[in-house]
N, C-alpha and C positions, 0 to 999 in steps of 0.2 A: 350666433354661436354661443353667446352668453346665456340665452334662454335655454338652448339645448343642454348646456352644462348643468344649469340649475335643476332642470327637470330630470336629468340622469341621476343627479345626486338625490333628488327626492325619491325616485324609484328605488335606488339602492338603499336608501334609508328605511323605506317601508318593508323591503323584503325580509330582513331578519326577524322583525317583530311578529310575523305571521305564525311563527312556531310557538308563541307564548301559550300560557295556560288557556284552555278553551273556555274557562269561566270568565275571561276578560275579553274585551273587544276594543279595537282601536280604529282610527280613521283609515289606516292603510288597508286593513282587512275589509272595511266597508267599500272603499273605492275599488278594490280588486273584484269584489263581488258584483258591484254595479257595472264596472267596465266589461265584465264577462257575460252578464246575463240580463242586464236591464233592457227592456223593450226600446227605450229611446236610443241607447247605444247601437242597437241593431238597426233601428230606423235610420240613424245617422250614417251607418255604413251603406245604406241604399243610395244616398245622394251621389257619391262618386260614380256608382254604376249607372245612375240615370244620366250623368254627364257624359259618360263613355257611349251610352246608347244613343243619345241625342247627336253626338259628334259623328258617330257611325252613320246615322240616318242622313245627316247633312252631306257627308262625303259621298253618299250614294248618288247624289246628283252628278257625280263625275264618273260613275261606273260606265264602262263600255256596254253598248247594247247591240245584241244580235237581232236581226229581223228577217222574216220570211213571209212571203205572201204569194198566193196563186189564185188565179181567177180564169175560168174558162166557160165557154158556152158552145154547146153542140145541138143542132136542130136538124132533124131529117138527114142524118149522117153527114151533115156539113159542119165543118169546124169554123164557127163564126169567129171566135178568138180564143187564144190560150196565152195568158200572161203569167210569167213567173219572175219573181225578184227575191233576192237574198243579199244580205250584206251586214256590215258592222258600222256603228257610229261611235267614235271615241271623242268625248268632250275633253278639252284641255283647260288648265287653270286660267289661261289668258283669253278665254272667251271664244277661241277658234275651235270649231268642230271638224274633226277629220272623218271623212266617210269613204268607204270602199264597198263595192258590191258587184253583183252579176245579175244581168237581165236576159231573158229569152222570151220573145213574144212572136206569135205567128197567128194566122187566121185570115180568112178572106174578107172579113169585115173589120179588120184591125185598123185603127187610125194610123195614117202614114207616119206620123211623128213617133209612134210607138214601135215601129218595125225594127227588128234587130237582125244581124247576120244569122245564117243558119246555125252556126255554133255559139250563138249568144253574143252578149256585149258586156265586157268588164269595164269598170270605171273606178277612179280614185280622185278625191278632191277635197276641197275645204269650204266651209261656210264661215265667213269673216264678218263680224259686226264692226261698223265704223260709227264713230260718235257715241250714240247710246249703246250701253253695255260693253264698251271697249275697255274702260278703266275698271269697272266692276259691274256685276250683275247679281241677280237674285241668288244664283248658285254660290258664287264666291262670298257674297255677304252672309249667306246662310251658314257656310263653313266657319267664317270668322266669328259669327255670333255663337255658333255651337262651341267653338274653342273658349269663348268667354263664359259660356254657360258651364262648361266643364270646370273652369276655375271657380266660377260662382258656386257650383255644387260642393266643391271642397270647402269654400268659405262657409256655406250653409251647414255643412257637417261640423266644422269647427265651432260655429255659433251655437248649434244645438248642444254639443258636448260642453261648451263653455257655460251655458246656462244650467246644464245638468250638474256639472261639477260644483258650481256655486251653490245650487240648492242642496246637494247632498252634504257638502261641508257645513253649510249653515244649519241644516237639520241635525247633523251629528253634533255640532257645537251646542245647539239648543238643548239636545238631550244630555250632553256631558255636563253643561253648567247647571241644568235643572237637577241632575243627579247630585252635583256638588252642593247645591242649595239644600237639597233634602238631607244630605249627610251632615251639613252644618247644623241644621235644625235638629237632626237626630242626636248629634253630639250635645247640643244644648239641653235637650230633654233628658238625656242620660245623666249629665252633670247635676241637673236640678232634681232628678229622682233620687240620686245619691244624697244630696243635701237635704231633701225633704225627709228622707228616712232618718237622717241624723238629727234633724231638728225635732221631729216628732218624738224620737226617743228621749231627747233632752227635755221636751215639753212634759212628757209623762213623769220624768224625774223631778220636774219643777224648776229646772235651770233655764228654760226658755219660756217666753210668754206665748199666749195664744195669737198675739199679733204677728209674731214671727212665722208661725205656721200658716196663717192666712196670707201674709205677704208672699211666702214661698209658693203656696198653692196657686195664688193668682198668677205669679210668674210662670209656673209650670203649665197652667192652663193656656196662657198666651203663647208659649213656645209650642205646645201641642197643636194649637191651631195653625201656627206657621208650618209645622211639620206636615200636617195633613194637607194643607194647601200646596206645599212643595211636592208632596207625593203625587198629587193629582197632576201637577204641572210636569213632573218627570214621566208619568205614565203617558200623558198626551204627546210629549216630545218623543218618547220611544216609539209610539205608533206612527208618528210622522216620519221618523227615520225608517221604520219597517216598510213603509210604502215604496221605498226604493229598492228593496231586496227581493231578488228572484233566484231560483235555482236553475240548474242546467235544463230541466224539463219545462222551463217557462212557467213555473208555478210560484205564486207569491210565498215568501217566508217571513217570519217575524223574529225580532229580537226577544229572546226568552226573558221572563221575569227572573231577576236575580243576577243577570249578566252585568258585569261592572265595566263601564267605559274608562279609558284613560286618555291623556292628552297627547299621546304619541301621534305625530302627524300635525296636530294643531299647533304645537310649538314650532314646527318647521315653517309655518306661515310667516313667523317673524323673520326668519332668514331670507325667505323669498321677498318679503317686503323691503328688507335692506338691500337686496340685490337688484331690485327694480324700482329705484326712486322715480318720482314723476318726471324729473328732468330727463332721465334716460328714456322713459316710456314715451314722452311727448315727441321725441326725435323720430321714433319709428312707429308711431301710433297707427298710421294708416296701413302699415304692413302687418301689424299684430292684431288689430281689432277686426274680427270677422264681419261685423255689421258694416263698418266703413269699407271693407273690401267689397262686400256685396253691392253697396251703393256706387262705388267707383266703377265696378264692372258694368253696372246698369247704365252709368253715364256713357261708357264706351260703346255699349250696345246701341244706345240712342244715336250716338254719333255715326255709327255704321249705317243705321237706318236713314239718317239725314243724307249721307253721301249717296246712298242708293236712290233716294228720291230726287236728288239733284241730277243724277244721270237720266232719270225719266223725262226731264224737261228738254233733253237734246233730241234732235231729229233722229229717226231710225233709218239707218242706211245699211243694208246687208248685201254682201258680195258672195256669189256662189260660183265655184269653178269645178269642172269635172274633166279629167283626162280620160279619153275613151280608148278601148282596145278590143278588137274582135276576139271572141273566145276567152281564154285565160288572159289575165292582165299582162300586157307587155308595154312598158312605158314608151310612148312615141318619142321620136328624136327630131331635132331640127324644126323645120316649119310645120311638120305634122302635129306638133304640140298644139298649134292653133287650129289646124284643120280637123284633128280628131279630138274635139272637146266641146263642152257646153259651158256657156258663161251667162250669168244673170246678175242683175242688180235691182234692188228694190228700195224705195224711199217712201216714208210716211211720217207725218207730223201733224198733231192737232194745231188748229189755227190760233186759238187763244190760250191754250195750255192752262185753262182754269183749274181743271182737276189736278194736273201735275204740280202747278204752283201752290195749290192749296195743300196738297199732301206734303210738299217740301216745307212749307211754312209751319205746318203742324208738327212735323218731325223736328224742325229746328227749334221751335219753342219748347218741345218736350226735352230736347237735349239741354237747352239753357236752364230749364226748370230743375232737371235732375242735378245739374252741376251746382246750382245755387243751394239746393237742399243738402248736397254733400258738403259744401263749404260750411254751412250752418251746423251740420251734424258734427263735423270735425271740431269746430269751435266749442260746441256744447260738451262734447266728449272730453276735450282737453280740460275744460273747466271742472267737469265732474271728477276726472282723474286727480286733478290737483286738490280738490276739496276732500275727496275720500282719503288721499294719502295723508293730508294734514290731520284729518280726523283720526286715522289709524295710529299715527305716531303720538297724537295727543292722548288717546286712550292708553297707549303703551306706557307713556310717562305717568299718567294718573294711576295705572295699575302698580307701577313701581313705588310711587309715593304712598299709595294706600296700603301696600304690603308692609311698609315701615310703620305706618300709623296703626295698622292692625296688630303688629307685634308689640307696639307700645301699650295699646289697650289690653292686650293679653297679660303683659307684665303687671299693669295696674290691677287687673283682676286677680292674678296670682298673689300679689302682695296683700290685697284686701282679704282674700280667702284665708291667707296665713294669719292675718290679724284677727279674723273672725274666729278661727280655730283657737287662738290664744285668748279670746274673750275681749279683744280691744276694738272690735268693729261690730256694726249692726248688720242684720240681714238685709236691710234696705240698701246699705252701701254696697254690699256684695252683689246683690241683684242688679243694682244700677251699673256697677262696673262690668258685670257679665253681659247685661243688655247692650252696653256700648261696644263691647268686644264682638258680640255676635252680629250687631248691626254693621260694624266695619268689615267683618268677614263676608257678609252678604253683599255689601257694597263693592268690596274688592272682587267678588265673584261676578257681579254685574258688570264692572268695568272691564274685566278680562273677556267676558262674553262680547261686549260691545267692540273691544279691540279686534277680536276674531271676525266679527261681522264686518267691520270697516275694512280690514285687510282683505277679506274674501271678496267683498264688493269691488274693492280697488283692483284686485288681480283679475276679476271677471271683466270689469269695464276696460281694463288694459288688453284683454284678449289672451291672457297668459294661462289662466288656471285650467282651461279645458284641455290643455296639452298633456295633462298628467294621465289621461286615459290612453 
């Protein structure tokens, strides 16, 4: 319930921002586009359909079957034999097959046991397995496994969407923070260009030395290199995000140059992180994490296989009973139930059961192995969730601290710039203050990116983030 509430809030939070200026783009717009048109979201939608189809196939083992057969031989105008049979067989869940039919056979060379009254012979009866296939059989096991596969297909869909959501958010965050880095460097270059113009003007009037122009020029060259590097990083990150974007005609589209990203949606990850602490997640991890769900269903599938193979070691005893009636079926009464009937019993069993015992042992070991793998995976996932959560809240704390430090370095830069304008400071001090301020801005940007990465990985490992689609 808590998960559904948070995700509904997330969906409602995204909706209004979609009508913003088309020159901007945000995470909500990207996720909406991906959810509607991405090939992987369409691929994920196929998994439940596969599960339904497989279950339908397995249930087909219990479909009633109609049958009809006719065989005759005529030679030199003599009717050697004419055999006709028709009926229906209705399998039941409990292993009993109900059968009813009609036979009419005649001919001069017909086997005596095949002869029927002139108006034919109707019958109704049952085939009952005893011991082997009484508790379960291949048909019932197949349906149960198909039901598990249906659940597994839903978990596979969730896992695929979970991985896709993580990758899209990470790529959007990569582009957003690369764009922020480029803008920080652009701001630094703009400030230095303004100062460079002023210093050159003063140098020409003789109030500034050549060393000041060289110092500022070197600083400008350094920041220009940072800007060019950041521009390449932003371009590559934009391409990575564009790889997730498709239109309604299933054609790839790209984020245009000049489109500005914002952090709408990314900031909501903080709220999701606070709403899903690792203590809450660990309590219901197996129900939330798709990969663990898949492994758990696989364990159950192996258990069903083991139970089926255990049945195969039992002797096979089959009972068959048919109540007979001339012509159309009329249930005999009293002692005639025994007189007008057929009854049979069959028994078979391998002497050493080496094949059956081997198959059972293999299935039992497979069940145990899958169970042990699941236990280890649960433990590893719990540890990973704990570590990612602590990492995310640590980066969130570092981001808050660095925001304060960055503001302090900006104040120092502004003070030094004011002093420089008044002639009480050197270009070297101004450049140094500016460099430290820009460095803290870039470091703050890096910490915020790492915070988003950790939060996204945490929510993906918890199995939550894919439900936004």
